[in-house]
C-alpha positions, 0 to 999 in steps of 0.5 A: 872265147866262151863266157865261162872260159872268159869268167875263169880267165878274168878271175885268174887275172884278178887273183894274179894282179890283185886289181884291174879296172873295167877298161883294162878288162874290156881291152884285155878280153876284147869285150865291150864295157857293158859285157865287162860289167855283166861279167863282173856282176856275175863274179860278184854274185858268186862272191868271187870278187869285190867291185869298186873304184872303177874295177874289181879285186878278188875276194882274197885280196880284199880280205888281206887288206882288213 
């Protein structure tokens, strides 16, 4: 799976699940923890997710909790 496709799939998963841990994402996408962190940093940089508590959630889910 190419990185762009993986990032889209990760975002889709986060939007459907609401939250996922770094470990869960690493296992789900068969990637190392450092790669998972890099991917999450990219999605966070694009303001699509919020990272915290050992995982991430989509921005829309975070706003719903306000």
